[in-house]
RODO-2510 file (C-alpha; in nm, 4 decimals, decimal comma):
residues 449
     n   res          X          Y          Z
     1     m    -1,6303     0,9258    -0,8135
     2     k    -1,6600     0,9339    -0,4371
     3     y    -1,7813     0,6647    -0,2068
     4     t    -1,9530     0,6389     0,1248
     5     i    -1,7645     0,6769     0,4478
     6     f    -1,9331     0,4660     0,7085
     7     l    -1,8381     0,3209     1,0462
     8     v    -1,8161    -0,0491     1,1147
     9     f    -1,7785    -0,1829     1,4643
    10     l    -1,4931    -0,4311     1,4840
    11     i    -1,4120    -0,6678     1,7675
    12     q    -1,0390    -0,6300     1,8118
    13     s    -0,7949    -0,5697     2,0928
    14     l    -0,6839    -0,2222     1,9917
    15     f    -0,9989    -0,0271     1,9183
    16     g    -1,3649    -0,0820     1,8597
    17     l    -1,4330     0,1723     1,5867
    18     s    -1,2593     0,2174     1,2554
    19     q    -1,3191     0,3672     0,9132
    20     v    -1,3691     0,0689     0,6838
    21     k    -1,4993     0,0183     0,3325
    22     d    -1,4898    -0,3239     0,1668
    23     v    -1,1676    -0,4242     0,3432
    24     d    -1,1561    -0,7069     0,5968
    25     l    -0,9312    -0,7131     0,9017
    26     l    -0,7727    -1,0587     0,9009
    27     s    -0,5309    -1,0058     1,1897
    28     n    -0,3253    -0,7463     1,3735
    29     w     0,0147    -0,7928     1,5355
    30     a     0,1903    -0,5577     1,7776
    31     a     0,4131    -0,7096     2,0463
    32     s     0,4143    -0,5508     2,3905
    33     d     0,7955    -0,5491     2,3988
    34     i     0,8173    -0,2985     2,1101
    35     q     0,8990     0,0460     2,2422
    36     g     0,8507     0,3696     2,0510
    37     w     1,1429     0,5980     1,9817
    38     y     0,9292     0,8970     2,0708
    39     g     0,5698     0,9327     2,1797
    40     d     0,3605     0,6536     2,0328
    41     v     0,5750     0,5816     1,7263
    42     a     0,7111     0,2264     1,7426
    43     f     0,6924     0,0738     1,3914
    44     n     0,8015     0,1670     1,0399
    45     e     0,8358    -0,0207     0,7082
    46     v     0,6662    -0,3469     0,6106
    47     w     0,7602    -0,6012     0,3450
    48     g     0,6307    -0,9440     0,2488
    49     f     0,7865    -1,2601     0,1062
    50     v     0,7241    -1,6306     0,0538
    51     q     0,9629    -1,8999     0,1713
    52     g     0,8926    -2,2691     0,1354
    53     g     0,5366    -2,1944     0,0276
    54     q     0,4712    -2,0010     0,3490
    55     e     0,3865    -1,6287     0,3553
    56     y     0,5737    -1,3974     0,5894
    57     a     0,5732    -1,0316     0,6811
    58     v     0,8724    -0,8345     0,7987
    59     i     0,8097    -0,5137     0,9889
    60     g     1,0660    -0,2719     1,1225
    61     s     1,0420    -0,1356     1,4737
    62     a     1,2370     0,1164     1,6764
    63     n     1,4928    -0,1335     1,8078
    64     g     1,5031    -0,3956     1,5353
    65     t     1,3310    -0,6146     1,2791
    66     n     1,0428    -0,8581     1,3283
    67     i     0,9867    -1,1668     1,1111
    68     i     0,6175    -1,2589     1,1247
    69     k     0,4664    -1,5846     0,9995
    70     i     0,1141    -1,5554     0,8531
    71     n    -0,0714    -1,8801     0,9097
    72     d    -0,3383    -2,0304     0,6854
    73     d    -0,6097    -1,9080     0,9250
    74     n    -0,4592    -1,5536     0,9000
    75     s    -0,3268    -1,5612     1,2557
    76     t     0,0235    -1,4220     1,3035
    77     e     0,3213    -1,5243     1,5100
    78     r     0,6633    -1,3699     1,5438
    79     v     0,9291    -1,6150     1,4324
    80     q     1,2239    -1,3962     1,5224
    81     f     1,3240    -1,0531     1,6469
    82     i     1,6530    -0,9243     1,5037
    83     d     1,8131    -0,6636     1,7264
    84     g     1,9173    -0,3534     1,5326
    85     r     2,2627    -0,1981     1,5327
    86     h     2,0894     0,1313     1,6060
    87     h     1,8045     0,1514     1,8537
    88     n     1,5209     0,4058     1,8517
    89     a     1,5254     0,4082     1,4715
    90     i     1,2666     0,6047     1,2770
    91     h     1,3169     0,4129     0,9561
    92     r     1,4196     0,0659     0,8431
    93     h     1,3696    -0,0711     0,4944
    94     f     1,3656    -0,4180     0,3356
    95     h     1,3634    -0,6056     0,0078
    96     d     1,3938    -0,9774    -0,0616
    97     y     1,5776    -1,1444    -0,3478
    98     n     1,6522    -1,5099    -0,4291
    99     g     1,5855    -1,6388    -0,0799
   100     y     1,7601    -1,3563     0,1048
   101     l     1,6247    -1,0553     0,2936
   102     y     1,8171    -0,7281     0,2598
   103     e     1,7847    -0,4715     0,5377
   104     v     1,9002    -0,1123     0,5903
   105     c     1,8463     0,1553     0,8519
   106     d     1,8607     0,5328     0,8155
   107     q     1,9880     0,6242     1,1619
   108     g     2,3091     0,5936     1,3596
   109     r     2,6015     0,3628     1,2930
   110     s     2,4040     0,1073     1,0967
   111     t     2,4923    -0,1410     0,8226
   112     l     2,3659    -0,3306     0,5236
   113     r     2,2395    -0,6624     0,6553
   114     i     2,1642    -0,9791     0,4576
   115     h     1,9582    -1,2626     0,6054
   116     d     1,9398    -1,6181     0,4689
   117     l     1,5726    -1,7197     0,4688
   118     s     1,6261    -2,0876     0,3903
   119     y     1,6198    -2,1828     0,7609
   120     l     1,2588    -2,0752     0,7983
   121     p     1,0128    -2,1537     0,9478
   122     d     1,2538    -2,1961     1,2389
   123     s     1,4652    -1,8822     1,2034
   124     v     1,6596    -1,6552     0,9704
   125     h     2,0402    -1,6452     0,9679
   126     m     2,2339    -1,3228     0,9215
   127     v     2,5113    -1,3805     0,6670
   128     y     2,6292    -1,0208     0,6117
   129     d     2,6442    -0,7219     0,8475
   130     d     2,8824    -0,4567     0,7190
   131     s     2,9087    -0,0811     0,6654
   132     a     3,1729    -0,0958     0,3912
   133     f     2,9279     0,0120     0,1197
   134     l     2,6682     0,1805     0,3345
   135     a     2,6317     0,2628     0,6995
   136     r     2,2967     0,4281     0,6474
   137     s     2,0433     0,4145     0,3671
   138     h     1,6883     0,5437     0,3501
   139     n     1,5441     0,2915     0,1033
   140     i     1,6562     0,0024    -0,1126
   141     f     1,5112    -0,1585    -0,4243
   142     i     1,6336    -0,4717    -0,6022
   143     d     1,5865    -0,5182    -0,9764
   144     s     1,5413    -0,8950    -1,0014
   145     s     1,6107    -0,8909    -1,3764
   146     s     1,9707    -0,7791    -1,3231
   147     g     2,0439    -0,8641    -0,9602
   148     l     2,1294    -0,5020    -0,8826
   149     l     2,0494    -0,3409    -0,5489
   150     y     1,9796     0,0338    -0,5553
   151     a     2,0437     0,2011    -0,2186
   152     c     1,8995     0,5519    -0,1754
   153     g     2,0213     0,8312     0,0485
   154     v     2,3444     0,6549     0,1429
   155     t     2,5976     0,7479     0,4082
   156     y     2,9232     0,5521     0,4351
   157     g     3,2255     0,6605     0,6340
   158     s     3,2239     1,0407     0,6199
   159     f     3,0657     1,0503     0,2716
   160     d     2,7104     1,0905     0,1428
   161     v     2,5936     0,9519    -0,1924
   162     p     2,2470     1,0141    -0,3432
   163     m     2,2266     0,6537    -0,4673
   164     r     2,4638     0,3555    -0,4772
   165     v     2,4233     0,0557    -0,7071
   166     l     2,5478    -0,2796    -0,5758
   167     s     2,5754    -0,6104    -0,7579
   168     l     2,4197    -0,9174    -0,5950
   169     a     2,5859    -1,1643    -0,8321
   170     n     2,6962    -1,3247    -0,5063
   171     p     2,3831    -1,2630    -0,2966
   172     e     2,5764    -1,2925     0,0305
   173     v     2,8687    -1,0684    -0,0702
   174     p     2,7593    -0,7523    -0,2572
   175     s     3,0008    -0,5477    -0,4643
   176     l     2,9965    -0,1810    -0,5612
   177     v     2,9027    -0,1000    -0,9210
   178     y     2,8236     0,2714    -0,9406
   179     d     2,7520     0,5907    -0,7469
   180     y     2,4690     0,8037    -0,8892
   181     n     2,5347     1,1748    -0,8274
   182     f     2,3120     1,3586    -1,0764
   183     v     2,0816     1,4951    -0,8037
   184     d     2,1462     1,6120    -0,4490
   185     y     1,9491     1,3341    -0,2821
   186     v     1,7519     1,0228    -0,3784
   187     h     1,4720     0,9338    -0,1407
   188     d     1,3356     0,6247    -0,3161
   189     v     1,3519     0,4405    -0,6475
   190     f     1,1501     0,1888    -0,8481
   191     v     1,3457    -0,0238    -1,0984
   192     r     1,2283    -0,2709    -1,3596
   193     n     1,4403    -0,4202    -1,6372
   194     d     1,7201    -0,1690    -1,5681
   195     t     1,4949     0,1389    -1,5960
   196     a     1,5004     0,3360    -1,2702
   197     y     1,2314     0,5847    -1,1657
   198     i     1,4194     0,8014    -0,9203
   199     n     1,2389     1,0063    -0,6528
   200     a     1,4670     1,3010    -0,5839
   201     g     1,2734     1,4976    -0,3218
   202     f     1,2286     1,8633    -0,4077
   203     e     1,4219     1,8108    -0,7327
   204     g     1,1362     1,6023    -0,8741
   205     m     1,1716     1,2734    -1,0597
   206     r     1,4404     1,1399    -1,2918
   207     v     1,4318     0,8289    -1,5106
   208     a     1,7520     0,6543    -1,6166
   209     n     1,8490     0,3270    -1,7788
   210     f     2,1118     0,1169    -1,5996
   211     a     2,1567    -0,1585    -1,8605
   212     n     2,5211    -0,0542    -1,8451
   213     p     2,5159     0,0139    -1,4705
   214     s     2,8444     0,2051    -1,4618
   215     m     2,7218     0,4411    -1,7357
   216     p     2,3473     0,5066    -1,6825
   217     m     2,1621     0,6773    -1,9653
   218     p     1,9100     0,9527    -1,8775
   219     l     1,5673     0,8832    -2,0276
   220     g     1,3448     1,1555    -1,8891
   221     s     1,2554     1,3803    -1,5986
   222     l     0,9633     1,5515    -1,4285
   223     e     1,0833     1,8562    -1,2373
   224     f     0,7691     2,0736    -1,2435
   225     y     0,4176     1,9358    -1,2163
   226     l     0,0738     1,9702    -1,0600
   227     d     0,0721     1,9720    -0,6768
   228     k     0,4482     1,9376    -0,6607
   229     g     0,5861     1,8752    -0,3157
   230     y     0,8525     1,6396    -0,1840
   231     n     0,8863     1,3718    -0,4537
   232     h     0,8787     1,0717    -0,2226
   233     s     0,7911     0,7378    -0,3846
   234     g     0,6051     0,5693    -0,6680
   235     w     0,5229     0,2475    -0,8517
   236     l     0,4967     0,1417    -1,2165
   237     s     0,2088    -0,0452    -1,3829
   238     e     0,2709    -0,3893    -1,5297
   239     d     0,2558    -0,2578    -1,8861
   240     g     0,5036     0,0195    -1,8075
   241     n     0,2739     0,2974    -1,9295
   242     t     0,1445     0,4378    -1,5998
   243     y     0,3320     0,5489    -1,2893
   244     v     0,1723     0,6505    -0,9581
   245     l     0,3608     0,9224    -0,7711
   246     c     0,3368     1,0201    -0,4034
   247     d     0,4548     1,3591    -0,2785
   248     e     0,5132     1,3499     0,0972
   249     t     0,3733     1,6970     0,1521
   250     s     0,0662     1,7813     0,3578
   251     g    -0,2507     1,8221     0,1521
   252     m    -0,0913     1,7265    -0,1800
   253     r    -0,2735     1,4883    -0,4118
   254     f    -0,1116     1,1742    -0,5491
   255     k    -0,0408     1,1941    -0,9226
   256     v    -0,1041     0,9424    -1,2010
   257     l     0,1535     0,9825    -1,4779
   258     d     0,1636     0,8750    -1,8399
   259     v     0,5188     0,7418    -1,8819
   260     s     0,4681     0,5707    -2,2172
   261     d     0,6966     0,8365    -2,3647
   262     l     0,9702     0,9086    -2,1103
   263     s     1,0838     1,2119    -2,3063
   264     d     0,7416     1,3685    -2,2439
   265     i     0,6035     1,2536    -1,9069
   266     q     0,2519     1,3849    -1,8463
   267     v     0,0312     1,4111    -1,5359
   268     l    -0,2981     1,2431    -1,6278
   269     s    -0,4825     1,2958    -1,2999
   270     a    -0,4512     1,3670    -0,9288
   271     a    -0,6630     1,2710    -0,6282
   272     i    -0,6773     1,2777    -0,2495
   273     p    -0,8989     1,0901    -0,0008
   274     p    -1,1909     1,3069     0,1190
   275     t    -1,1087     1,2808     0,4899
   276     f    -0,8299     1,4576     0,6818
   277     e    -0,7556     1,7665     0,4717
   278     e    -0,3853     1,7652     0,5639
   279     t    -0,3431     1,3971     0,4842
   280     l    -0,0514     1,2797     0,2753
   281     p     0,0435     0,9547     0,1019
   282     h     0,3589     0,7803     0,2160
   283     n     0,4038     0,4713     0,0002
   284     v     0,2212     0,3046    -0,2871
   285     m     0,2160    -0,0241    -0,4777
   286     y     0,0380    -0,0694    -0,8117
   287     k    -0,1047    -0,4064    -0,9133
   288     d    -0,3633    -0,5161    -1,1719
   289     g    -0,5065    -0,1691    -1,2226
   290     l    -0,5341    -0,0919    -0,8506
   291     a    -0,3127     0,1471    -0,6545
   292     y    -0,2661     0,0548    -0,2875
   293     f    -0,1572     0,3514    -0,0745
   294     s    -0,0425     0,3765     0,2861
   295     y    -0,1664     0,7161     0,4031
   296     y    -0,0671     0,8941     0,7195
   297     n    -0,3820     0,9193     0,9348
   298     d    -0,5986     0,7611     0,6640
   299     g    -0,4543     0,4091     0,6552
   300     l    -0,4929     0,1885     0,3490
   301     q    -0,6520     0,3646     0,0509
   302     i    -0,7270     0,1664    -0,2671
   303     y    -0,7890     0,3430    -0,5987
   304     d    -0,9043     0,1924    -0,9259
   305     l    -0,6805     0,3249    -1,2040
   306     e    -0,8243     0,1209    -1,4900
   307     d    -0,8836     0,4637    -1,6417
   308     p    -0,5681     0,6492    -1,5313
   309     s    -0,7285     0,9845    -1,6039
   310     n    -1,0092     0,9116    -1,3550
   311     p    -0,8904     0,7609    -1,0221
   312     i    -1,1780     0,6038    -0,8300
   313     r    -1,1467     0,5292    -0,4598
   314     v    -1,2934     0,1810    -0,4188
   315     a    -1,1914     0,0732    -0,0683
   316     y    -1,0124     0,1836     0,2457
   317     y    -0,9216     0,0807     0,5997
   318     d    -0,8083     0,3288     0,8628
   319     t    -0,5414     0,1744     1,0873
   320     y    -0,5129     0,4843     1,3073
   321     p    -0,8318     0,5807     1,4955
   322     d    -0,6621     0,8383     1,7198
   323     s    -0,6800     1,2157     1,6776
   324     e    -0,5434     1,3532     1,3521
   325     v    -0,1739     1,4390     1,3798
   326     l     0,0664     1,4768     1,0895
   327     f     0,2991     1,1812     1,0245
   328     r     0,1016     0,9380     1,2424
   329     g    -0,0721     0,6259     1,1215
   330     a     0,0048     0,3997     0,8254
   331     w     0,3641     0,3918     0,7004
   332     g     0,4063     0,1011     0,4595
   333     i     0,2043    -0,1172     0,2237
   334     y     0,2865    -0,4548     0,0658
   335     a     0,0412    -0,5855    -0,1943
   336     f     0,2158    -0,8761    -0,3699
   337     l     0,1595    -1,1824    -0,1541
   338     p     0,0244    -1,4724    -0,3649
   339     s    -0,2769    -1,5109    -0,1347
   340     g    -0,3883    -1,1553    -0,2061
   341     r    -0,3452    -1,0547     0,1571
   342     l    -0,2439    -0,6934     0,2052
   343     l     0,0151    -0,5920     0,4642
   344     v     0,0042    -0,2470     0,6198
   345     s     0,2325    -0,1138     0,8932
   346     d     0,0962     0,1465     1,1333
   347     r     0,3503     0,3496     1,3273
   348     k     0,1648     0,2915     1,6553
   349     y    -0,0514    -0,0168     1,6054
   350     g     0,1903    -0,2443     1,4194
   351     l     0,1171    -0,4943     1,1432
   352     f    -0,2263    -0,5214     0,9845
   353     v    -0,3092    -0,8196     0,7640
   354     l    -0,6039    -0,7126     0,5498
   355     g    -0,8228    -0,8721     0,2850
   356     y    -0,9731    -0,7070    -0,0222
   357     d    -1,1653    -0,9104    -0,2782
   358     g    -1,2121    -0,6376    -0,5349
   359     i    -1,5444    -0,5712    -0,7045
   360     p    -1,7170    -0,7385    -0,9987
   361     n    -1,7343    -0,5280    -1,3132
   362     l    -2,0651    -0,4543    -1,4793
   363     e    -2,0756    -0,3671    -1,8467
   364     d    -2,1950    -0,0154    -1,9259
   365     s    -2,4888    -0,1692    -2,1062
   366     d    -2,6071    -0,3639    -1,8010
   367     a    -2,9343    -0,2299    -1,6631
   368     q    -2,8921    -0,0297    -1,3430
   369     p    -2,9806    -0,0035    -1,0628
   370     a    -2,8758    -0,3611    -1,0070
   371     m    -2,7727    -0,5925    -0,7266
   372     f    -2,4850    -0,8051    -0,8513
   373     p    -2,4763    -1,0888    -0,7943
   374     n    -2,8502    -1,1009    -0,7363
   375     y    -2,8197    -1,4583    -0,6083
   376     v    -2,6098    -1,4204    -0,2925
   377     d    -2,4344    -1,7294    -0,1619
   378     n    -2,1078    -1,5828    -0,0311
   379     g    -2,2294    -1,3356     0,2314
   380     f    -2,2199    -1,0134     0,0323
   381     t    -2,3293    -0,8476    -0,2901
   382     y    -2,2925    -0,5085    -0,4609
   383     f    -2,5510    -0,2458    -0,5380
   384     y    -2,4806    -0,0515    -0,8587
   385     i    -2,6413     0,2723    -0,9720
   386     t    -2,5842     0,4997    -1,2705
   387     q    -2,6041     0,8719    -1,1830
   388     d    -2,5465     1,1744    -1,4048
   389     v    -2,3367     1,3151    -1,1198
   390     d    -2,2448     1,1550    -0,7882
   391     r    -2,5228     1,2041    -0,5346
   392     e    -2,6016     1,0829    -0,1844
   393     y    -2,8637     0,8138    -0,1509
   394     v    -3,0255     0,5740     0,0932
   395     l    -3,0554     0,2034     0,0130
   396     r    -3,3195     0,0175     0,2142
   397     i    -3,3387    -0,3626     0,2200
   398     y    -3,6754    -0,5254     0,2931
   399     a    -3,7646    -0,8848     0,3644
   400     n    -4,0286    -1,0480     0,1474
   401     n    -4,2939    -0,9715     0,4152
   402     g    -4,2151    -0,5991     0,3942
   403     a    -4,0075    -0,5742     0,7147
   404     l    -3,7119    -0,3335     0,6981
   405     v    -3,3919    -0,5368     0,7345
   406     d    -3,1144    -0,2886     0,6581
   407     e    -3,0587     0,0775     0,5719
   408     l    -2,7335     0,1938     0,4103
   409     e    -2,6103     0,5311     0,2926
   410     g    -2,4191     0,5610    -0,0335
   411     y    -2,2620     0,8155    -0,2633
   412     g    -2,2238     0,7360    -0,6313
   413     g    -2,1166     0,4285    -0,8226
   414     y    -2,1614     0,1214    -0,6094
   415     l    -2,2062     0,0040    -0,2535
   416     r    -2,1151    -0,3244    -0,0909
   417     v    -2,4047    -0,4884     0,0923
   418     e    -2,3095    -0,7252     0,3742
   419     a    -2,5710    -0,9999     0,3642
   420     s    -2,4049    -1,2613     0,5847
   421     h    -2,6494    -1,1854     0,8681
   422     y    -2,9576    -1,2002     0,6422
   423     s    -3,1830    -1,5044     0,6629
   424     n    -3,2089    -1,7001     0,3408
   425     g    -3,4897    -1,5911     0,1156
   426     l    -3,6164    -1,3217    -0,1226
   427     y    -3,5352    -0,9533    -0,0523
   428     l    -3,6452    -0,6256    -0,2041
   429     y    -3,4323    -0,3125    -0,2246
   430     k    -3,5382     0,0506    -0,2629
   431     y    -3,3093     0,3315    -0,3757
   432     f    -3,3892     0,6876    -0,2590
   433     e    -3,1775     0,9706    -0,4042
   434     k    -3,1696     1,2515    -0,1484
   435     e    -3,1227     1,5515    -0,3766
   436     t    -3,3588     1,4693    -0,6618
   437     g    -3,6064     1,2351    -0,4966
   438     r    -3,5352     0,9664    -0,7569
   439     i    -3,6646     0,6235    -0,6532
   440     a    -3,5747     0,2843    -0,7965
   441     g    -3,5740    -0,0732    -0,6777
   442     g    -3,5426    -0,4400    -0,7444
   443     k    -3,5031    -0,7763    -0,5756
   444     f    -3,2402    -1,0392    -0,4965
   445     i    -3,2160    -1,3778    -0,3293
   446     v    -2,9957    -1,4761    -0,0358
   447     n    -2,8938    -1,8394     0,0010
   448     n    -2,5909    -1,8355     0,2299
   449     p    -2,4510    -2,1719     0,3346
***
């Protein structure tokens, strides 16, 4: 199903017009002292963590790392800037574990860095800064079940290793466990309970079990598949049956995989946002049936994968309103803060703290069209319509005296109706399907506090 693209005017310091659907801008942070390494590219990866009950974001920038406190009112403040070993960096990457933040960089004479977070909210303390195990690494992932850090695309000394596995038994002093050399390069990896989903670029995906980390056991692979490009990154569902795969190749769709049988991995579906035709997904996180993507040019894209064979785009927020250029815009996504806040890093415009409430589910048997809830006391409601195929429509909202209050355009499925500016009272709605002339309607009550 497809959904309406409409423009919402936002009052914010960076730009007044943005593509938005059902996502709220809570705050935006981009310090004036951050300089881009070329053109307008200044920021890279984002991560989130909680320390002492307080939520934080960490966002990489060209010359270092920024620790950002997210206050209860959603405002942001930089707690600390950590100067990088290498300046003008394209890519930094982070992962937290047991009260420590682990940091790598993929340019220059860099190091693995470990920061003690226990001194927050005042500061973070660097407790390890060494290139013995890696001078450069593209990405890292920590399997909390085993305390193993997986470093991808590693350079140390004069050597390159596709992936190194380090033990964090002592979280401040890592030790080498294993070098994975079964592919030419590992770009990224997702690991849960010792099972690693390895993104190996143009060699596709490999899956291996590291229960015995010095002797990993191959479990499966996906070397040829629909819309194959550069196998970049992915994320696993909570039940371990579905994996979302991003190929960092212009115009390629993301893939939803059935990984319930790792000896026979299948592509269930593929989809792409209906905007910039050369768009490409960069990173993804998968939580509670929703896939959260950071898309170059197209910002945050949220897809409902409750039915993995039928991805449905349910919300989006474009962080990059400038002209469409490849590899500009959103870089990273973090979707696991306890508050539900979403963190997105834009290469030019910095950190976005976004809110998405999700949508209520109607049973198939519920009569439609419907406004749900039809008693509105929280500022918004949802219009639902059942169509044999997705079609464009106009939804008009009338006050009880017949005056036209609002007119919205939709396309299939459902449409969020912002009612916070409606006066309290009874409203009527009329649905006009453009192609067929179908008309339907109903009523709802607004009683906002």
